[in-house]
N, C-alpha and C positions, 0 to 999 in steps of 0.2 A: 504493500500500500504506500502511495506517495504521501509524504508528510507535507502539509500546507505550511508555507512560510507566511510572514506577516503581510507581504505584498499581495498574496493570493487568497487571503482569508475570505473574501467576498465572492470568489469565483467558484463555479460548480461545473463538473463534467456531466454532460448529457448522457443518458442511456443510449447505447448504440443500437441502430436499426438491426444490424447483424454483427456478429463478432468481428468480421473482417472488412465489410463493405463501407459502412458510414460511421463517422465519429465527429461530433461537434462539441466544442467547449463553449459554455455559456459565458458571455462577457456583458458588462453594462455597456450601453451604447452612448457615446459622447460625441456630440456634434462640434465641429470646429466653429470658433467664434468669428474668424476673419478669413481672408484669402491666403494666409501664410502659415497658419498654425495647425494644419492637419496632422503633422507629426506629434505635436504636443497633445492633441486630442487622442491619438493612438496610444501614447504613453499613459494617459489617464485611464484608458480602457483596461490596461493590463495591471494597473496598480489597485490596491485595496481602496475602498471608498475613502478611508481616512487619509491615506497617502496621496490619492488623487486630489483631494481637497487641499492638502498642504501645498501641492504643486500649483494649483490654480490660484491660491491666495498669495503665493510667494514667487511668482514668475520673475519679477524684476530682480530678485536676489539670487534665486537658484540658477537662472540662465539670463543674466543681465544683457549680454551682448546680443543674444538671439532676440530678446524682447525689444531691445532698442532698435536693432536693424530690421526687425520683422522678417527674419529668415532663420530656418533651421536646416542643418545638414544631418545626414544619418549619424555621423560621429557625435554630433551634439546630443542626439537622442540617446546614444550609448552612455554619454557622460551623465545625463539626467537619470537614466535607469540605474547607473552605478551609484549615484548619489543616494538612491533609496535602497541600496544593497540588493538589487535584482541581479540574479545570475544570468549572463547573456553570452552569446557568441555572435560576432559580426562577420558576415561574409561580404567581400567586395572585390572587384577586379582591379581597383586602383587605390593605393595607399596615399591619400591626400587628394587635392583638387586635380581632376583630370584636365590637363591643358587643352585637350581637344574640344572640351565643352564650351570654350570661350566663343565658339562660333554659333552656339545655340542661343537663340533669342531669350529663352527661359532663364539662362544663366548670366547673360551679359550685365545685368544690373546687380548681381550678387557676388560674382567672383572677386571683383576689385575690393569690395569692403569686407569680404569674409575669408579670403584666401589665407591670410596670415593666421587667423584663429584656427581654421580647419586643419591646416598643415601642422600647426603646433600641437593640436589635440591628437592627431595621429601619432606624432613623435612621442608624446607623453603617455599614450594609452597603456602600454605595457606596465609602466610604473604605477598606474592607477588600478591595475588588476583587470583591465578590459581586454578580453580575448578577441583578436582579429585574425581572420583567415583570408589569405589572398587567393581568390579564385571564385568559381561558380558553385552554387549549391544545387545538387541534383534534386529533382522533384521527389524521387523516392526517399531521399534523406529528409526532406521537409515533412513528408507524410509520416515517416518513422518518428520524427521529433514530436509531431502533434499527437501521435499515439501514446507517447510518454507523458501526456498532459502538459504539453508545451504549446505556445503560440508563436507567431512571428509578425514583425512589422516589416513590410516590404515597400520599397520604392518602385513605383510603376509609372508608365506613361498613361495619364488619365484618358487620353484620346484613344487608347487601345483597350480601355476597360469596357468589357461587354458583360453586364449583369444579365444572367439568363432570365430571372424573374422580372426585372425592369423592362427588358426587351419584349418579353412575351405579353406582359400586362400593359406595357406602354404607360407606366405610372410616372416615370421620370422622363419628360420630354427632352431634357438636356442630354441624357444618356442616349436616347433614341436618335437625336440629331447627330451626336458625336459618332454613332455607328455609321450613319449615312455619309458623313463628311470626313471621317478619319484619315483617308489617304492624303487629303490636302492639308491637314492640320499639323503644325510643328509640335515638337516635344513639349509636354507640360507635366512636370513632376508632381507626384501626389503620393501620400502614404496611406496604406490600408493595413488592417490587422487580419492576418490569416488565422482562422480559428477552427477549421474543420475540413473534412474531405468526404467524398463518396467514390470509392474506387470502382464500384459497379457502374455508376452513371458518369464517371470521369469528371467529377465536379470538385472545385475548391470552394469552401465557404469563407466569407470574410465580412468584416465590419468596415464600412466606408464612412468616415467622419463628415463627408460632404453631403450625406443624405440623411433622411429621417431614420428613426429607429427600426430599420428592417434588416434582417439578416440577408445578405446578398450572396450570390454564387455565380461562378463562371466556369467554363469548361477548362480542362487541363491545358488544352492548346491555346486558348485565349489568355490564360494566366501566364503561360510561358512567353507569349508574344509581348504582353504588357510589361513583364518584369525584366525581359531581356532587351527592351527597346534601347536604342542609342540615347544616352543621357542618364540612364539608371546606374551604370556600372554594376548592374545586377546586385545592388545593395539589398541585404536582408539581415535582420537581427533575429536570431533565435532566442526566445525568452523561456526560461524554466520557471514554471509556476510552483 
């Protein structure tokens, strides 16, 4: 039996539909407040209610530069999780700011003001006890991690994000239009929380801080496209609850 730590005291594992096919971890749904804090909302979802409230009430002291600049990188999220003693492992293809991203419109306003902080945090991560693995995480390894009662925060291209339920029910017109227009749209980074899977239906379940409190899902292939898009560096944080 997995022992719950303080940060996971409010989380509960759903019963499985079958022993091997489907597995979903229940999380509170937190909506982002602005157009820059999706990562912070994802962090709040994986913390206990008490710690999530502490983060919300102390953003300017826990993450002053991110709060002031209105931008967060994946390494920043690692530092915040580490602040709350959450055990993590961060996978990325590039240690530091990827210079190739300077040509992406999404990054051009952030790299100049954030590059020094981001690179310094990568350099100091090991001394802080933050585990970073250079390379890609295989989908099977992510599924295995979730089976062990873990979740993940993934950086994806929101324009490649296709929620099966939103698409079929057309609840979210923005998602529907992105599906139609995505070949023409440039990279737009966004964080989501991966919290389940169904190997029979080949679906990943996730919480999207940009939508209302609905559990979303997308196909394995759509998830791979969204998380491997140019601009993501395939960043993903494995979180042990």
